[in-house]
VODREN-387554 format. One record per residue: residue number from 1; residue in one letter; x, y, z of N, C-alpha, C in turn. Coordinates in Angstrom, 3 decimals. Each point is the difference from the previous one (the first is absolute). Layout:
VODREN-387554
{atom NUM,'A',{X,Y,Z},{X,Y,Z},{X,Y,Z}} ...
END
This chain:
VODREN-387554
{atom 1,'X',{103.574,-315.005,94.518},{-0.310,-0.401,-1.501},{0.237,-1.217,-0.452}} {atom 2,'X',{1.104,-0.472,0.810},{0.679,-1.312,-0.443},{-0.886,-1.187,0.309}} {atom 3,'X',{-1.026,0.123,0.975},{-0.979,-0.896,0.228},{-0.736,-0.384,-1.059}} {atom 4,'X',{-0.678,1.131,-0.662},{-0.755,-0.485,-1.366},{0.500,-0.816,-1.076}} {atom 5,'X',{1.202,0.566,-0.376},{0.518,-1.201,-0.777},{0.261,-1.309,0.058}} {atom 6,'X',{0.391,-0.060,1.298},{0.339,-1.102,0.653},{-1.411,-1.041,0.246}} {atom 7,'X',{-1.035,0.707,0.463},{-1.223,-0.909,0.042},{-0.459,-0.232,-1.561}} {atom 8,'X',{0.002,0.884,-1.018},{-0.234,-0.422,-1.232},{0.507,-1.142,-0.725}} {atom 9,'X',{1.559,-0.064,0.576},{0.955,-0.860,-0.436},{-0.316,-1.204,0.629}} {atom 10,'X',{-0.661,-0.043,1.223},{0.030,-1.213,0.649},{-1.669,-0.660,-0.450}} {atom 11,'X',{-0.843,0.870,-0.487},{-1.142,-0.389,-0.366},{0.087,-0.644,-1.433}} {atom 12,'X',{0.971,0.506,-0.641},{0.261,-0.651,-1.193},{0.419,-1.330,0.087}} {atom 13,'X',{0.777,0.011,0.829},{0.857,-1.372,0.135},{-0.971,-1.072,0.458}} {atom 14,'X',{-1.124,0.319,1.030},{-0.587,-0.661,0.448},{-1.079,-0.804,-1.081}} {atom 15,'X',{-0.573,1.407,-0.834},{-0.919,-0.537,-0.906},{0.783,-1.096,-0.922}} {atom 16,'X',{1.087,0.497,-0.467},{0.793,-1.007,-0.936},{0.337,-1.575,0.460}} {atom 17,'X',{0.360,0.109,1.473},{-0.134,-1.157,0.725},{-0.954,-0.858,0.066}} {atom 18,'X',{-1.270,0.546,0.130},{-1.286,-0.550,0.211},{-0.280,-0.541,-1.223}} {atom 19,'X',{0.218,0.687,-1.301},{-0.256,-0.370,-1.335},{0.831,-1.208,-0.281}} {atom 20,'X',{1.481,0.060,0.480},{0.891,-1.079,-0.439},{-0.563,-1.695,0.806}} {atom 21,'X',{-0.136,0.611,1.383},{-0.877,-1.235,0.906},{-1.112,-0.613,-0.798}} {atom 22,'X',{-0.956,0.948,-0.638},{-1.258,-0.338,-0.453},{0.389,-1.038,-1.034}} {atom 23,'X',{0.924,0.519,-1.094},{0.010,-0.659,-1.171},{1.103,-1.573,0.469}} {atom 24,'X',{0.673,0.240,1.031},{0.811,-1.342,0.324},{-0.962,-1.006,0.867}} {atom 25,'X',{-1.192,0.476,0.641},{-0.887,-0.985,0.694},{-0.983,-0.324,-0.940}} {atom 26,'X',{-0.022,0.622,-1.292},{-0.967,-0.533,-0.843},{0.864,-1.234,-0.791}} {atom 27,'X',{1.040,0.350,-0.396},{0.956,-0.990,-0.687},{0.256,-1.217,0.975}} {atom 28,'X',{0.529,0.173,0.903},{-0.081,-1.088,1.322},{-0.984,-0.932,0.044}} {atom 29,'X',{-1.196,0.707,0.146},{-1.228,-1.000,0.297},{-0.029,-0.850,-1.203}} {atom 30,'X',{0.263,0.778,-1.177},{-0.426,-1.032,-1.344},{1.071,-0.978,0.237}} {atom 31,'X',{1.314,0.363,0.193},{0.894,-1.145,-0.010},{-0.131,-1.169,1.023}} {atom 32,'X',{-0.413,0.818,1.237},{-0.322,-1.057,1.028},{-0.825,-0.958,-0.108}} {atom 33,'X',{-1.052,0.883,-0.709},{-1.098,-1.563,-0.299},{0.465,-0.768,-0.845}} {atom 34,'X',{0.871,0.498,-1.128},{0.376,-1.236,-1.147},{0.941,-0.885,0.760}} {atom 35,'X',{0.956,0.411,1.142},{0.855,-0.721,0.551},{-0.917,-0.787,0.875}} {atom 36,'X',{-1.262,0.397,0.615},{-0.607,-0.915,0.932},{-0.444,-1.186,-0.733}} {atom 37,'X',{-0.625,0.324,-1.406},{-0.525,-1.074,-0.541},{1.061,-0.833,-0.404}} {atom 38,'X',{0.947,0.247,-0.674},{1.238,-0.724,-0.371},{0.524,-0.906,1.414}} {atom 39,'X',{0.085,0.576,1.410},{0.281,-0.893,0.903},{-1.130,-0.952,0.548}} {atom 40,'X',{-1.224,0.522,-0.396},{-1.005,-1.171,0.336},{-0.084,-1.044,-0.797}} {atom 41,'X',{0.255,0.350,-1.461},{0.058,-1.370,-1.070},{1.334,-1.018,0.406}} {atom 42,'X',{0.978,0.802,0.724},{1.272,-0.563,0.218},{-0.260,-0.871,1.046}} {atom 43,'X',{-0.753,0.429,1.007},{-0.188,-0.520,1.137},{-1.101,-1.336,-0.050}} {atom 44,'X',{-0.804,0.244,-1.044},{-0.962,-1.096,-0.451},{0.769,-1.117,-0.800}} 
END
């Protein structure tokens, strides 16, 4: 009986982690793109 609740908690944690990683990835991609532009301009 204890295995079912733990699995549910793990699934919820995994889903939450995936959502956080997805959001952070989108934000990081945008910020990285901006940083790349800035670095390129400075290099030139």
